[in-house]
Backbone as CSV, one residue per row, in Angstrom:
resi,resn,N_x,N_y,N_z,CA_x,CA_y,CA_z,C_x,C_y,C_z
1,MET,117.056,81.442,77.032,118.142,81.934,76.223,117.646,82.369,74.838
2,PHE,116.689,81.606,74.306,116.136,81.940,72.994,115.441,83.285,73.025
3,VAL,114.729,83.558,74.119,114.028,84.843,74.238,115.038,85.982,74.287
4,VAL,116.118,85.802,75.045,117.149,86.840,75.138,117.783,87.088,73.767
5,ALA,118.088,86.015,73.048,118.673,86.158,71.713,117.703,86.852,70.761
6,THR,116.436,86.524,70.857,115.437,87.155,69.997,115.300,88.632,70.328
7,ILE,115.314,88.966,71.606,115.245,90.381,72.004,116.464,91.116,71.456
8,TRP,117.631,90.521,71.612,118.869,91.159,71.142,118.836,91.381,69.634
9,ARG,118.421,90.353,68.913,118.417,90.430,67.451,117.365,91.398,66.923
10,ASN,116.242,91.518,67.628,115.125,92.338,67.160,114.879,93.560,68.038
11,ALA,115.913,94.060,68.687,115.746,95.183,69.615,115.120,96.396,68.927
12,HIS,115.537,96.681,67.723,114.988,97.835,67.001,113.496,97.636,66.705
13,THR,113.144,96.447,66.246,111.742,96.144,65.934,110.881,96.177,67.194
14,ILE,111.395,95.625,68.286,110.657,95.641,69.559,110.468,97.072,70.025
15,GLY,111.500,97.883,69.900,111.380,99.298,70.266,110.313,100.005,69.444
16,ALA,110.262,99.703,68.157,109.236,100.307,67.296,107.837,99.858,67.714
17,LEU,107.691,98.578,68.059,106.384,98.084,68.518,105.956,98.781,69.809
18,LEU,106.892,98.898,70.730,106.571,99.521,72.015,106.247,101.001,71.859
19,SER,106.910,101.670,70.920,106.658,103.103,70.742,105.286,103.373,70.139
20,ARG,104.772,102.451,69.347,103.445,102.648,68.754,102.331,102.405,69.755
21,GLY,102.511,101.469,70.653,101.536,101.252,71.716,100.333,100.407,71.355
22,THR,99.826,100.493,70.144,98.610,99.763,69.775,98.752,98.256,69.919
23,PRO,99.823,97.628,69.382,99.929,96.175,69.562,100.128,95.785,71.013
24,VAL,100.782,96.643,71.772,100.990,96.364,73.190,99.659,96.378,73.924
25,LEU,98.830,97.359,73.638,97.505,97.432,74.251,96.671,96.211,73.867
26,ALA,96.751,95.803,72.608,96.012,94.614,72.163,96.485,93.371,72.901
27,ALA,97.798,93.241,73.109,98.338,92.082,73.829,97.867,92.079,75.281
28,VAL,97.909,93.231,75.928,97.461,93.326,77.325,95.979,92.976,77.427
29,LEU,95.173,93.482,76.503,93.741,93.164,76.517,93.501,91.672,76.278
30,ALA,94.286,91.052,75.412,94.148,89.610,75.179,94.518,88.817,76.431
31,ILE,95.569,89.222,77.114,95.987,88.545,78.344,94.926,88.692,79.418
32,LEU,94.456,89.914,79.620,93.421,90.151,80.636,92.118,89.443,80.283
33,GLY,91.757,89.465,79.000,90.543,88.774,78.565,90.624,87.278,78.804
34,ALA,91.779,86.690,78.511,91.962,85.259,78.757,91.876,84.954,80.251
35,PHE,92.448,85.818,81.076,92.369,85.613,82.521,90.915,85.649,82.992
36,VAL,90.169,86.642,82.555,88.762,86.778,82.967,87.946,85.573,82.509
37,ILE,88.160,85.106,81.291,87.434,83.943,80.787,87.777,82.703,81.612
38,GLY,89.048,82.469,81.837,89.462,81.318,82.643,88.930,81.400,84.061
39,TYR,89.006,82.564,84.659,88.503,82.759,86.018,86.995,82.507,86.058
40,GLY,86.291,82.991,85.050,84.843,82.825,85.002,84.403,81.382,84.871
41,PHE,85.180,80.571,84.176,84.837,79.163,84.002,85.458,78.260,85.063
42,GLY,86.073,78.845,86.087,86.790,78.075,87.087,85.944,77.342,88.096
43,GLY,84.650,77.561,88.106,83.795,76.855,89.054,83.582,77.617,90.346
44,GLY,83.130,76.888,91.352,82.725,77.522,92.592,83.838,77.762,93.598
45,LYS,84.916,77.018,93.517,85.992,77.166,94.500,86.983,78.226,94.040
46,ARG,87.331,79.096,94.968,88.187,80.226,94.646,89.541,79.789,94.086
47,HIS,90.185,78.819,94.709,91.511,78.417,94.250,91.467,77.840,92.834
48,ARG,90.369,77.205,92.472,90.239,76.690,91.102,90.050,77.819,90.108
49,ARG,89.246,78.818,90.481,89.066,79.971,89.597,90.390,80.691,89.368
50,GLU,91.146,80.883,90.448,92.435,81.565,90.333,93.402,80.777,89.449
51,THR,93.469,79.475,89.675,94.381,78.632,88.898,93.991,78.615,87.429
52,LEU,92.724,78.446,87.137,92.290,78.404,85.746,92.460,79.768,85.078
53,GLY,92.209,80.844,85.804,92.406,82.176,85.242,93.856,82.417,84.855
54,LEU,94.770,82.112,85.778,96.192,82.312,85.493,96.678,81.362,84.403
55,GLY,96.225,80.117,84.442,96.633,79.147,83.436,96.124,79.484,82.046
56,THR,94.925,80.025,81.971,94.361,80.402,80.674,95.085,81.614,80.097
57,ALA,95.467,82.540,80.939,96.130,83.757,80.458,97.594,83.527,80.103
58,GLN,98.194,82.486,80.652,99.599,82.207,80.362,99.698,81.629,78.955
59,ARG,100.474,82.260,78.130,100.600,81.810,76.741,101.750,80.814,76.614
60,ASN,101.648,79.907,75.667,102.710,78.942,75.408,103.709,79.581,74.455
61,ILE,104.762,80.135,75.021,105.727,80.896,74.234,106.457,80.009,73.228
62,ALA,106.822,78.813,73.633,107.540,77.927,72.713,106.705,77.625,71.474
63,ALA,105.453,77.278,71.669,104.589,76.985,70.522,104.375,78.237,69.670
64,SER,104.233,79.371,70.311,104.050,80.626,69.572,105.264,80.956,68.717
65,MET,106.460,80.724,69.269,107.670,81.018,68.514,107.835,80.061,67.327
66,VAL,107.444,78.812,67.504,107.517,77.866,66.379,106.610,78.331,65.251
67,VAL,105.389,78.680,65.581,104.446,79.153,64.555,104.960,80.442,63.915
68,ALA,105.452,81.371,64.737,105.914,82.659,64.215,107.112,82.500,63.281
69,THR,108.056,81.661,63.660,109.263,81.520,62.824,109.012,80.683,61.576
70,GLN,108.106,79.727,61.643,107.860,78.853,60.500,106.836,79.401,59.518
71,SER,105.955,80.274,59.983,104.844,80.711,59.142,104.971,82.143,58.619
72,PHE,105.859,82.945,59.220,105.936,84.356,58.848,107.388,84.755,58.601
73,ASP,107.597,85.591,57.597,108.925,86.116,57.304,109.147,87.489,57.939
74,ASP,108.106,88.079,58.446,108.167,89.417,59.025,108.763,89.349,60.435
75,PRO,109.875,90.031,60.699,110.481,89.992,62.035,109.600,90.607,63.118
76,ARG,108.627,91.417,62.711,107.721,92.005,63.708,106.863,90.949,64.379
77,VAL,106.598,89.844,63.693,105.805,88.764,64.292,106.579,88.135,65.451
78,ASN,107.842,87.798,65.229,108.670,87.252,66.317,108.792,88.253,67.458
79,ALA,109.000,89.495,67.105,109.140,90.525,68.133,107.868,90.643,68.958
80,MET,106.726,90.553,68.309,105.463,90.671,69.044,105.240,89.474,69.962
81,VAL,105.671,88.292,69.552,105.573,87.123,70.428,106.417,87.343,71.681
82,VAL,107.624,87.857,71.503,108.499,88.112,72.647,107.910,89.203,73.535
83,VAL,107.427,90.281,72.938,106.824,91.372,73.719,105.625,90.855,74.496
84,THR,104.794,90.049,73.867,103.623,89.497,74.552,104.034,88.587,75.696
85,SER,105.085,87.803,75.511,105.536,86.933,76.601,106.019,87.758,77.788
86,LEU,106.711,88.840,77.526,107.166,89.707,78.615,105.987,90.419,79.278
87,LEU,105.030,90.840,78.467,103.832,91.486,79.022,103.026,90.525,79.889
88,THR,103.031,89.257,79.507,102.333,88.256,80.310,102.885,88.243,81.727
89,LEU,104.200,88.293,81.850,104.818,88.346,83.178,104.438,89.620,83.916
90,VAL,104.486,90.737,83.204,104.192,92.030,83.816,102.739,92.099,84.287
91,VAL,101.838,91.476,83.551,100.409,91.532,83.900,100.043,90.467,84.937
92,LEU,100.503,89.237,84.763,100.026,88.136,85.609,100.677,88.082,86.988
93,PHE,101.928,88.485,87.107,102.547,88.451,88.428,101.837,89.360,89.427
94,PRO,101.512,90.598,89.072,100.750,91.419,90.028,99.355,90.860,90.333
95,ILE,98.708,90.260,89.347,97.400,89.653,89.590,97.536,88.500,90.580
96,ALA,98.521,87.635,90.362,98.735,86.501,91.273,99.087,86.993,92.677
97,PHE,99.939,87.995,92.768,100.317,88.556,94.063,99.101,89.134,94.774
98,THR,98.260,89.851,94.047,97.061,90.452,94.636,96.083,89.384,95.102
99,MET,95.893,88.346,94.300,94.981,87.270,94.708,95.493,86.585,95.971
100,ARG,96.785,86.400,96.072,97.353,85.790,97.281,97.149,86.689,98.487
101,ARG,97.331,87.978,98.318,97.167,88.922,99.429,95.706,89.010,99.888
102,LEU,94.778,88.774,98.977,93.358,88.878,99.318,92.800,87.615,99.971
103,ARG,93.544,86.523,99.951,93.085,85.295,100.601,93.131,85.458,102.112
104,PRO,92.239,84.757,102.796,92.346,84.741,104.264,93.686,84.159,104.692
105,ARG,94.178,84.590,105.837,95.508,84.176,106.309,95.635,82.652,106.423
106,ALA,94.611,81.970,106.871,94.680,80.509,107.014,94.900,79.841,105.667
107,GLN,94.286,80.352,104.616,94.495,79.787,103.279,95.902,80.082,102.775
108,ARG,96.426,81.261,103.066,97.781,81.602,102.633,98.805,80.676,103.280
109,ASP,98.535,80.272,104.528,99.446,79.382,105.239,99.245,77.926,104.845
110,GLY,98.224,77.633,104.046,97.973,76.278,103.575,97.233,75.400,104.553
111,ARG,96.603,75.992,105.548,95.933,75.177,106.568,94.519,74.760,106.202
112,THR,93.843,75.509,105.341,92.447,75.162,105.026,92.250,74.786,103.564
113,HIS,93.306,74.708,102.818,93.192,74.396,101.391,93.217,72.879,101.225
114,GLY,92.039,72.295,101.007,91.931,70.839,100.888,92.407,70.349,99.542
115,THR,92.646,69.052,99.454,93.102,68.452,98.202,91.984,67.689,97.499
116,SER,90.781,67.722,98.051,89.688,66.996,97.415,89.229,67.732,96.166
117,THR,88.639,66.989,95.240,88.189,67.577,93.978,86.768,67.990,94.033
């Protein structure tokens, strides 16, 4: 609900950010970079790499909004946090879907995915 209210209140600012493109590109690159770093440090097992990649790229929106609202008076900061959170969904959902589609069928059905560490 907070995200919806923030979008509503800052619709003009969000529109201006989206029209410029540069901050959006920077956010997408940060999300993708975090995913690649997490995936790279995920170890030898594929499911661990995928989980760490997605977990690393997922931003903590609540913590970001607290910092943005308490530390900055510029409404563009709040708007950029909201835009980045939405971009995270747009970027990570297709990545997760693609990784699931690329798994062997037995792993998708949960038959060969062990619980050992």
